[in-house]
N, C-alpha and C positions, 0 to 999 in steps of 0.2 A: 369161727368166723375168725378170718383172718385179720389180725391185729393192724397189719399195717396198710388196710383200705381206709380211704378216707370217708369221715359221715357224710351223707347225702347231701346236709347244708351246713355251709360253713361263713362267717361273718367276713367278709374283705374286710381286710385290715388297710389303714390308709385311704381308704374308697371317702368318698364326699358323706360328710356329716350338715345333719341339719347348722345354718350358720344364724351367728346373733345377728349379721347385718343384716338378716333379712325383719328382724324386729326391729331394728333402728332405724328403716327405713319407711315402717309403716308408723312409727312413733313421730317421726320429723313430716310426713304426710299428713296425719292428724294435727298435727302444731300449726302447720302452715295453714291448711284448711281453718282451722280455729280462729288464728290471727288474722286471715285475710276476709272472714265473716265479719270479724269485729271491726275493723279500718273498713269496710264497707258500709257496715250499720253508723258508724262512727260519724263519716266524712259524708255522707250521702244521705242523713237523715232530713234534709230538706229543710226550706223556708219554713221557720212559723213553729217550731217544735214547740209543745209545752212539756214539763216536769215538774212534779208535788214535790213538796216540803214542807210538811204542815202547815201553818198559816199562809203560807208563800209559795206561790208557782213560780217558774223560770220560761220566760217565753225567750227563745233564741233564734235568731236570724241570719240564714248561713248565707243568705244574698248581701246584705249589707254587714254584715259582721257583727254582730252586738249581742250581748244578751244582759237581761233585766229582770229581775224578782218585781212577783205585784200580787195583792193581796188574792187568796184563794177566793174568796167570794166573787170578786170581779171578773167581766165577761172580757174575750180576748175579739178583737175587729179590725181588720186589715183592709187596705185600700191603696192601691197602684193605680196614678193616674201620673200627672207630672212629677210627683212628688209620690213617694211610698210611706204610708200615715200607718200606727197602729194605735190603736185605741183602749185602754183599759177600765171601761166604764161599770159602774156597780148597778146591780140589777134594777134597785130601786132610785138610781140617779138620773133624771133626763138629760143631764150635759154627759162631760166623761170626766172620769177620775184624774187622770192622767192620760196624757198622749204624745208620742214622740213621732215628729217627721223629719224623713231626711231625704235631702235634696241633694243632687249633683252641683258640688259647687268648688268651685277651681280658686276659690278667693280666700284670703287670711280670715282668721277670726274677727280682728279690727276692722277689716273693709266689711263682711257681713255686720258688723254690731252697728256700722256707721248706715249700712243699708235698711238695716232692722226699723233703726230708730226713725230713718222716714218714712216709714211704711206703718207707723203707732195710729192706732184711730184717732180721730180726732177729738180731742178733751181728752186723752190718754196722757199720763206723763210717768216717768222711770221714778218710782218712789227712792227705791234702793238699787245701788249697784254693786257687785262685790265679784269680785275674780276667784273660783272654786275649782278644784280639781275634778274631772270627772273621766272615769276610765283610763287612768294616769295621764289624763289630756288636759291643758290647762282650758279654762269654760271662763263662763260671764254668764251670774243668775242675775236676773231681774226682778223687783219685784212691782208691778205697774197699777197705778191707781186711775180710776177716771173723774173728770171734773166733778166736787161735790160730795165724792164719794169717801167716807172715812176708812174703808176698809181693803185690802187689796185686793182687784178683782182675775189678775193673770197671775202668773208666775212661770220664767222662762228660763231655760239655761240652754245656751248656744255651745256647740264643742264643734271642731272640725277634724277629722281623722281622713286620711287616705282620699282627699279630694272630696269628700263627703261634710254635709253640714246635716248635724244632729241637732234637733232643735227639741227639748222636752219640755212640756208646758202643763199648766194644772190651773183652773179656776180655783183652786182651795189649797191655803198654805197650811199641811196638817204632815201629819208624821208619816202617811202613806206615801208621801210627795218626795219626803226627804228618803225614805228608806229606798225608795225606787230610784232615785240620782244617785245614792251611795251604792246601790247595789251594779248599776250600769255598769257593764264592762266590753271593750273590744275583744271580739276573739281574733281580729288578724291584725 
């Protein structure tokens, strides 16, 4: 055989090689799809989602932009009519444990307080009023008594954010109410 003959197969020198760009594009697409899926899940999770954490659950409302922690034993009841209401009743309690009412309101906190005082039931008085902070906003907390009663019958906290009035109230002043108010956060 003549040594000057070329072999039947010879690799092409300088021809196309598998590119690292192909793997870079695959990794980039996977990252984009993963991040997109996370953001869709996070931002479109909807109104009234709950998450659990030991003895507390978190209620998050994406329509009215707030979240709050409440006892795991409590139920969640929502109702929307003229106002949005979310209540957290305990299974053995015939009345609510805590309740949050959200109203569309263009008034200041002071104007809201003036109107709320006028709306107190006959015979009810504000036994104690204090300035508090709720979700990083100035708020007012009332302890309300009915005539002839030695105990407080209602606790109300008023806070205004983005033209919405949030009224947090309870029929018992206890650590559950204080924890709920302390955990209240605005999400926008």
